[in-house]
N, C-alpha and C positions, 0 to 999 in steps of 0.2 A: 487297521487305522484308516479312516477315510482320508482321501487325498486332499491336501489344502488347495483352496481356490482363491486366487487374487482377482478382485473385481476391477472394473475399469477405474472406479474412484480410488481404489487402493494404489494403483499405478500412478494416477494423477496426483494424489496427495504426496506420495513419496517423491515423485518427480519435482513437484513444486518445492518441497522441503529441501531436496538436494541442490536444486538450482540456486535457491536463495542463500544457502549456507556455504556451498562449495563451488558454484558456477557450473557452466554447461559441461565441463570436462567430467563431472560426476554422473552425467546421464549415460551410463554404460549399461546396456541391457543385462549382461551377465551378472554384474554386481548388484543391480537393482533386483533382479530375480532372486538372488541369494538372500538379500535383505528381506524380501517378502516370503521366503521359504517356498518358492515355486520354481518351475523350469521356465526358461525364456520363451517356450512355446506359448505361454499365457500372454506375454507381451504381444506377440505377433497375431494371436487370436483376436485381441482387442484392437490393435492399431495397424497391423499389416506392415507399415514402414515407419522409419524414424521420422519422416516428414509428417505423416499423419499424427504421430504421437506429439510432436512439437506443436502442431496446429491445435490439437485438442487441449494440450497443456496451456497454450496461450489463451484459448477461450475460457478455460477453467479459471485461470488467473484473473481475467477480466471480471468474471462473475464473483469470485470470493475475495478479490483484492481491491476492487473498485465499486462495482455495482452494489454489492452488499452494504458497504459503509455509507454510500450516498443514500440508499433507500432507508437505512436505519436512522439516519439523521433527520429525515423528513417528518418523523412523528412529532418533533418538537415544534413549539408554536412560532417562535420568531427566528429571524436569521442569526441573531447572536447566539441563541441556544443551539441552533442547528450547527453552527460553526464550532462551538465549544465541544459538543458531543462528537462531532465528526473527528476533530483533531484528537480528542481524548482517546477515542476508539482506535484510530490508526497508530497513534504513538504507543499505546499500551499493547494492542493486539496485532494490528496490521503491518507494523514495520518488519515483522519477521518473514513476510511473504512479498516484499516490495523492493527487491534489489533490481532497480532499473538497469544498473550496469550489467548484470547478468543477462537480462532480456535484450539489451542492446548487442551483446555478444552473440546471442542466438540469432538475432535479426540479420547478422552478417551472412548467415548461410540460408536465410529464407526471407525474401522481400515481403511476402505476405505478413509475416510476423513483424517485420519492420513497420508496416503500416498499422498493425494492431497496437504496437507500442506507442507510436505517434498519436493515434486516436485516444488511447488511454490517458496520455499526458495532457492532451488538449481537453478531454472531458473533465479531468480532475481540476485543472486550472480554471476552466470556465465555470465549474460549479462553485468553487471558492469565490470567484469574481461575482457570481450571482448573489452569494451570501453577503458580500461587501457592498453591493450596489446601493443599499439604502443609506450608506454613510459617505460614499465617495462617488465622484463622477466615474464614467466608464473606464477612462484611461488609467486613473489612479487605482481604481478597484482591480483592474487587470494587473498593473504593476505590483500591487501588494499581494495579490493572489499568486503571482509568479514567484515573488520573493519568499512567501510562506511555503509554497510547494517545494522550492529548491532547498530551503532550510531543512524541510522534512527529509528530502533525499539524502542530503549530507549527514544529517543526524542518524538516519537509519543505517547508513553504511558504517558509521563509526560504532553503532550499537548493535551490529548484526549478532544475533544469538543472545543478546542481553535483554532480559525482561525488566520493565519498570512498573511501579505500582501507581495507584491513583494520586497519592501524596506527592510523588516525584513529578508526575505529569502536571499537577496543579502549580508547582513551582515553575515549570517550563512555560505554562500558560501565562502566569503572572509576570514573569521576568522577561520573556522573549516574545511569545505569540501575541498577547494582548496589546503590547505597545506597537506591534506591527500592524494590527488591524483596527486600532482606535484612532479617531481624529486627535490631533495634537492637543487641542484644548481639553478634550475628554480625558486624555491620558494624564494631563497635568492635574486635573481635578481628582482623578483616581489615585495618583501618586501622593497627593496631599492627604487624601482620606486615609490611605494606608499608613502614612507617616503619623497622622493624628492617632490612629488606632494603636500603633506601636508605642507611642508616647503615653 
């Protein structure tokens, strides 16, 4: 029987999954190797040291947990559509890989990762701020972006490992996110429209 081989991406995918579900204490080479069905030699072949693994894992997390979703949202025409699809994707798919609390724990043993985490959070908030800039002045857009981002973090921690569907997201959008990102007068008009529809 041919010997099983674990690729670099196999290790990174497993590491990201374990980190977000169980925290950094789950990143034990022997246990990860057993899960992949390989020897721990494979880990050291790809990463040499734990520090190298954590740095590559952080870069991978930036790519699949932030850059991917931002780029995917850019195909939509206007800022409102971009924001809707961005939040829909991260609430339905992305929250399972976005435990900031776990990454903050990792950053305690690696200052470079601490800077990566800070940059990721800044990038996320600034992108949401950009999407809100057409409706609010810069300060209010930033405040609302910050509020929406931190709502997502709290929500994702409470729903760690729990999947939601599009219908469930649409309710979150209607009841929580949209009031957060709409001007007061627009929200009042929308609420009246929804009430009229229900009647």
